[in-house]
N, C-alpha and C positions, 0 to 999 in steps of 0.2 A: 504494499499499500504506499510506503513511503516513497518508493520510485515513482509510483503513479502521481503522487502530490508533486514532486519535482518536475515531472514531465508535463504536467499541466501548467495552466497560467498562475504561476505562483503569486503574482502581484495582487491577484484576486484574494488572496489569503492575508495579506499583509495590510493591518489596520493599526498603524503606529499612532500613538498619543501625541508625538512631538515633544515629550519629555523624556530624560534619561531615566533609564531603569534604575531601580534600586534593589530589584530582587529578580531571581531567575527560577523558573518551573519547568517541570517536564511533564507531558502527558505521554505515558510509556505504553508502548504498543508492541505486539510481537507479530511476526510474519504468519503463523499457523493458525490463527483466529482473529476475531474481532474484539477480544478483551483488551482491557487496560489495567495496568498495575497501579493500586493505590495502597496506602498503609494507614493504620489507625494509630495517632498520637498517643504517646504514652499519658498516663494519668497524672504525671507530676510535672508536665509542661505547663509553665505559667500561662500560656495563651493557648485556647481551645483544646484542653486535655480531653483526651477520649474521642475525639473527633477524627474522621476520615480526611486525608489530604492525597494531592499529588506532590511528588519528591521536588524538593527545591529549598531555597533560602537566600538570605541577603547577600548582596554584592559586597565583597570586602575591598578596602581601598587598593588601588593598583590591578583589580580584577575587571575583565570585561564580562558581559552576560555570559558569553559562551564558556571562559573558563570557570566561572561560578557554577554553571550547569554541571560542567564535568567533575568540578571539585565535589559538590554536593552529592551527586550521584555515586561517587567513589567513597565518600564518607559515610553515608546512610545506607548504601545497598552493597557495598563491597564488590562492585562490578564496574567494568569500563562500558563505554559506548560503541556501538558498531556504526551507527549512523543517526543522524538528525537533520531536522530542518525547522526554520522560525515558523512558528504558527501566528501569533499576534501578541501585541502589549495590552494589558488590562491595567486600568486605573483602580486602586483599591484604597480607600482612604486618602493619605497624603503619599501614597507610593505607587510606583508603576512597575508592575511585574511583567517581564519579557518570558514569553511561554514558547516552549519548543515542543516539537514531536519527537520522540526519541526511541530508537530501537536499541536494546541492550546487546552487549558482546556475549553475555551468557545469563543465566538464570540469576536473579537477585538474591542477595543474602542479607536481609535486612539487619540493622544494628538494634538489638533488643533493648538498649538504653533508650532508643528514640521511638521505638514503636512496639504496640502491645498486640498487633494483629496485622496482616497484610495478605495480599493474593491478587490474582487476575479475576476481573469482574466484568461481566457483560452490561450493556446498558441498562437493561431491565432491572438488574440488581441494584445499579446505582441510584436508581430513582428513590429507593426506600432508605438511603443512608443519609447520615447527619455528617455535613462537611465543615471544614475549617475554612475561615476567609471566604473567598469566591471560587473555591475549587470546583464546586458543583457546575457553575456557570460556564467555566472553562471547558469542562468535560462535555456538557450539554453541546456547547459550541462546536466541540471536536467531532459529537456524534452527528451533528447536522450537516458535515461537509458532505459533497457529492462523492468524494473519493472513499469515504467511510461507506456511504450507502452502496456504492459499486462493488466494495470488497465484501459485503454481505451477499450480494447476488451471486458472486463467484463462489462463495462457500456453500451455496445451497444445493 
């Protein structure tokens, strides 16, 4: 699916805010099906404890959004990235989150200090979950992509 997105008119996917991003986040997909990877935050997290989220975090001084994305995935999931593409920017309170669609190099091994539950979930399963920040909106936007819809048809 990622290849199809690159081959399509990628500018249609880009909706920048005009502001510099302060965080990066990933919608993690896998080639074998249409599920996305999400994780449930540890109950001792100060913000949004116990809620589901996409993987990501704040951009540190000197980092680019891409280097932040790669660092966060390595730190939180102990895995590298096979390929990725820019999805869009989201404004959330006073922050701008740059969101990428990512395919991992291997199966993730989440950090148990950060997460209490995780997995690959289908669109219908995600509807019933409670999410941190605006993660659910990002996933809904991803599921609405024509490329996602086409991948559903090819798996039937």
